C-alpha positions in Angstrom: 7.9 59.8 -51.9 6.3 60.9 -55.3 7.7 59.5 -58.5 8.5 63.0 -59.7 10.7 63.5 -56.7 12.9 60.5 -57.0 16.6 61.3 -56.5 18.7 60.9 -59.8 20.3 57.8 -60.8 23.4 56.9 -59.0 26.6 57.5 -61.4 29.4 56.6 -59.1 31.7 53.4 -58.9 29.4 52.0 -56.3 26.6 51.4 -59.1 28.1 48.4 -60.9 27.0 45.1 -62.9 28.3 41.9 -61.2 29.8 40.1 -64.2 31.7 43.3 -65.4 33.2 44.0 -61.9 34.0 40.4 -61.3 36.0 40.3 -64.4 37.8 43.4 -63.5 39.5 41.9 -60.5 40.4 45.3 -59.2 38.8 44.4 -55.8 41.3 41.5 -55.2 44.2 42.3 -52.8 46.9 40.0 -52.0 49.1 40.2 -48.8 52.8 39.5 -49.4 55.1 37.7 -47.1 56.5 40.8 -45.3 53.0 42.0 -44.8 51.9 38.8 -43.2 54.9 38.9 -40.9 54.1 42.4 -40.0 50.5 41.6 -39.1 51.8 38.5 -37.2 54.3 40.8 -35.1 51.7 43.5 -34.5 49.2 40.7 -33.0 52.3 39.4 -31.0 52.9 42.7 -29.4 49.3 43.5 -28.6 48.8 40.0 -27.2 51.8 40.4 -25.0 50.1 43.6 -23.7 46.8 42.1 -23.0 45.1 38.6 -23.8 41.9 40.5 -24.4 41.6 41.0 -28.1 39.0 43.7 -27.5 41.7 45.8 -26.1 43.5 46.1 -29.5 43.2 49.5 -31.0 44.5 51.1 -34.2 47.3 52.9 -32.2 48.4 49.7 -30.6 48.3 47.5 -33.7 51.3 49.2 -35.4 51.7 48.6 -39.1 54.4 50.6 -40.6 54.4 49.4 -44.2 50.8 47.9 -44.4 48.9 50.9 -42.9 49.1 53.1 -46.2 47.7 50.2 -48.2 44.9 49.5 -45.7 44.1 53.3 -46.1 43.6 52.9 -49.8 41.4 49.8 -49.3 39.2 51.6 -46.9 38.9 54.4 -49.6 38.1 51.9 -52.2 35.3 50.4 -49.8 33.8 53.9 -48.9 34.1 55.8 -52.1 34.7 53.1 -54.8 32.9 49.8 -55.5 32.5 49.0 -51.9 34.0 45.7 -51.5 37.3 43.9 -51.2 38.8 40.5 -51.1 42.1 40.3 -49.1 44.0 37.0 -49.6 45.4 35.3 -47.7 46.2 34.8 -44.0 47.9 31.5 -43.0 45.2 30.4 -40.6 46.2 26.7 -41.0 49.3 27.6 -39.3 48.4 30.3 -36.8 46.4 29.6 -33.6 42.8 30.9 -33.3 43.9 33.7 -31.0 46.7 34.9 -33.4 44.2 34.8 -36.3 41.5 36.7 -34.4 44.1 39.4 -33.2 45.3 39.9 -36.8 41.8 40.1 -38.1 40.7 42.4 -35.3 43.8 44.7 -35.6 43.7 44.8 -39.4 40.0 45.8 -38.9 40.9 48.4 -36.6 42.7 50.3 -39.5 39.4 50.3 -41.3 37.0 51.4 -38.5 35.9 50.8 -34.8 34.5 47.5 -33.8 30.8 47.5 -32.8 28.8 44.9 -30.9 27.1 42.3 -33.2 24.7 41.0 -30.6 22.9 41.7 -27.3 26.0 39.8 -25.7 28.3 42.6 -26.7 30.5 40.6 -29.1 32.9 42.6 -31.1 34.1 39.4 -32.7 31.5 37.4 -34.1 31.3 33.8 -35.3 29.3 32.8 -38.3 28.6 29.0 -37.7 25.8 26.7 -37.9 24.5 26.6 -34.3 21.8 24.2 -35.1 19.0 26.7 -34.9 16.1 27.4 -37.2 15.7 30.8 -39.1 11.9 30.5 -38.7 12.4 31.2 -34.9 11.9 34.9 -34.7 14.6 35.2 -32.2 17.2 33.5 -34.2 19.4 35.4 -36.6 19.9 33.6 -39.8 23.8 33.5 -39.6 23.5 31.1 -36.8 21.9 28.4 -39.3 23.1 26.5 -42.5 20.2 28.2 -44.5 20.4 30.9 -47.2 20.7 34.3 -45.8 19.2 36.2 -48.8 20.6 39.5 -49.8 20.7 42.0 -46.8 22.6 44.6 -45.1 24.3 44.5 -41.6 24.1 47.1 -39.1 27.4 48.9 -39.5 29.3 50.9 -42.1 31.5 48.0 -42.9 31.4 44.3 -42.3 34.4 42.2 -42.4 34.8 38.4 -42.6 37.7 36.0 -42.3 37.3 32.3 -43.4 38.7 29.6 -41.0 37.0 26.6 -42.6 34.8 26.0 -45.7 31.6 24.1 -45.7 31.6 20.7 -47.4 29.3 22.3 -50.1 27.8 25.6 -50.7 28.1 28.6 -48.4 29.3 30.9 -51.3 29.3 34.7 -50.7 27.2 36.9 -53.1 27.2 40.5 -53.7 25.1 43.1 -55.4 25.2 46.9 -55.6 22.1 48.2 -53.8 22.7 51.4 -56.1 22.3 49.5 -59.1 19.1 48.1 -57.8 17.9 51.6 -57.2 18.8 52.7 -60.6 17.1 49.6 -62.3 13.9 50.3 -60.3 14.0 54.1 -60.8 14.3 53.4 -64.6 11.8 50.7 -65.2 9.6 50.5 -61.9 9.7 54.3 -60.6 6.3 53.7 -58.7 8.0 50.8 -56.9 11.2 52.7 -56.2 9.2 55.5 -54.7 7.4 53.1 -52.2 10.8 52.1 -50.7 11.4 55.6 -49.4 8.6 54.9 -46.9 9.6 53.9 -43.4 9.6 50.1 -43.3 9.3 48.0 -40.0 12.3 45.5 -39.6 12.3 43.2 -36.6 15.1 43.2 -34.2 14.8 39.5 -33.6 14.6 39.8 -30.0 17.7 42.1 -29.4 15.8 45.1 -28.2 17.6 48.1 -26.6 16.2 49.5 -23.4 13.2 51.8 -24.2 13.1 51.0 -27.9 10.4 49.2 -30.1 11.0 45.4 -31.0 11.5 46.7 -34.6 13.0 49.8 -36.3 11.2 51.9 -39.1 13.8 52.9 -41.5 13.3 53.2 -45.3 14.9 50.7 -47.6 16.2 53.6 -49.6 17.5 56.8 -48.0 18.7 59.8 -49.9 20.8 62.0 -47.8 23.3 64.8 -48.8 23.5 63.6 -52.3 24.1 60.0 -51.2 21.9 57.0 -51.6 22.1 54.5 -48.4 20.3 51.3 -48.2 19.4 49.3 -45.3 17.7 45.9 -45.9 16.7 42.2 -44.6 13.6 41.0 -46.2 13.1 38.0 -43.7 13.2 40.6 -40.9 10.8 43.0 -42.5 8.2 40.1 -43.0 8.6 38.9 -39.6 8.1 42.4 -38.0 4.7 42.0 -39.3 3.9 40.0 -36.2 3.9 43.0 -34.1 0.4 44.7 -34.0 1.6 48.1 -33.8 4.3 47.8 -36.6 3.4 49.8 -40.0 1.5 47.3 -42.3 2.9 46.4 -45.6 0.6 47.4 -48.3 0.3 45.5 -51.6 2.3 48.3 -53.2 5.1 47.6 -50.5 5.2 44.0 -51.1 5.3 44.4 -54.8 8.2 46.7 -54.4 10.1 44.5 -52.0 9.5 41.6 -54.4 10.8 43.6 -57.3 13.9 44.6 -55.2 14.5 40.9 -54.3 14.0 39.9 -57.9 16.6 42.2 -59.2 19.1 41.5 -56.3 18.9 37.9 -57.6 19.6 38.7 -61.3 22.9 37.2 -62.4 23.2 40.3 -64.7 23.5 42.4 -61.6 25.2 40.1 -58.8 28.0 37.7 -58.6 29.3 34.9 -56.3 32.6 34.2 -54.7 33.8 31.4 -52.4 35.9 32.5 -49.6 38.8 30.1 -49.0 40.5 29.6 -45.5 42.6 32.8 -44.8 40.4 35.0 -47.2 39.2 38.3 -45.6 36.1 39.9 -47.4 35.1 43.7 -46.6 31.9 45.1 -47.7 30.3 48.6 -47.4 26.9 48.1 -46.1 25.5 51.5 -47.5 25.9 50.7 -51.2 26.0 46.8 -51.2 23.8 43.9 -50.2 25.6 40.6 -49.4 24.2 37.0 -49.2 25.3 33.6 -48.5 24.0 30.6 -50.1 22.9 27.5 -48.1 25.5 24.8 -47.3 26.1 21.2 -46.2 28.4 21.0 -43.4 30.9 18.3 -42.4 29.9 15.7 -39.9 33.0 16.3 -38.0 32.4 19.3 -35.6 36.1 20.2 -35.9 35.7 20.8 -39.7 32.4 22.9 -39.4 32.1 25.9 -41.8 33.3 28.8 -39.6 34.1 32.5 -40.3 34.9 35.2 -37.9 33.2 38.7 -38.4 33.7 42.3 -37.7 31.1 45.2 -37.8 33.1 48.3 -38.2 32.2 51.9 -38.0 34.6 54.3 -39.9 35.3 57.7 -38.5 35.5 58.8 -42.3 32.1 57.2 -43.1 29.5 59.0 -45.2 26.7 61.1 -43.5 23.7 59.2 -42.7 20.1 60.5 -42.1 18.9 60.7 -38.4 16.5 58.0 -38.9 19.5 55.6 -38.8 19.9 56.2 -35.2 16.9 53.9 -34.5 19.2 51.1 -35.6 22.6 52.6 -35.1 22.2 54.3 -31.8 23.7 57.3 -33.2 24.8 58.7 -36.6 28.1 59.8 -35.6 30.8 58.2 -37.8 33.2 56.1 -35.8 30.6 55.5 -33.0 27.5 54.3 -34.8 26.2 50.9 -35.6 26.0 47.6 -33.8 23.4 46.0 -31.5 22.8 48.5 -28.9 22.1 46.8 -25.7 23.1 48.9 -22.7 23.6 45.9 -20.1 26.3 44.0 -22.1 30.0 44.5 -21.7 31.9 44.3 -25.0 33.8 41.4 -25.5 35.8 39.3 -28.2 35.1 35.7 -27.7 37.4 33.2 -29.3 34.9 30.5 -29.7 31.0 30.6 -30.6 28.9 31.3 -27.6 
């Protein structure tokens, strides 16, 4: 893209400064006792009908009083600042199955669950599996290392904390629209470079007939909306493929600038998820990160979060190029790791 053709600055609630929005607290939602009881009852009803959590749907997970509040949270995610922290489920009292059913059922009111890996897992487990991030077939959430700022392959990502780390493991957020505004204002030639298709490694999870990488620009301007997709480590590792587009010095400078801004404390902020906290993030306007952590020696106390990738039927339009990663750009059906030979499932334990 030419500098003179850059889209205008983003002037919506999705373009925010970290310290300012952190102090506002308008992204914090606390469930009351009646809402928690309603969630528990809905989960119990669904589990009586089927032990398979993947069978839970929005229609089956009935929330007479909480559903309107969840619709408001959905709109806050899609059209507002793009993230919410919902406190707090009694995970220390509930069984793993009940917690998972509640989380999955609540998530069904925000969007449709999408598979998070080639095994078809609709319910993901964010836990250190003792793997190394420098293995090109390992995804970083399976390690204890810092993830760095990135997006996931869905409209919304949800996390619920089961167990904190001994130290570290904080969640960090930054507005990708703010990053665009900063680059457009101060480094327009670098902003323009990120509208070029960029090769991103699929890390071994390759749909049938597809390349082992996808080529989607970091910045995507479509129907008056800016949508960002990003994972720097996977961009770098895609260079191992001889037929992938080569990163030019200008691309590398632009990516470095993007990373530098994402890590600027003037723009981002950190939060620590406590057991029972649920965090939801809009991937198209936010980047999220997780700091490195030290775990407990007792396996039963290891840092452990459950994760959902959700496709909202009311999500924004996306350009057709996103189908390389999302399978389709149809709201409600798009996103996830597209792997045709895996049956979708919702495991209660890391696999």
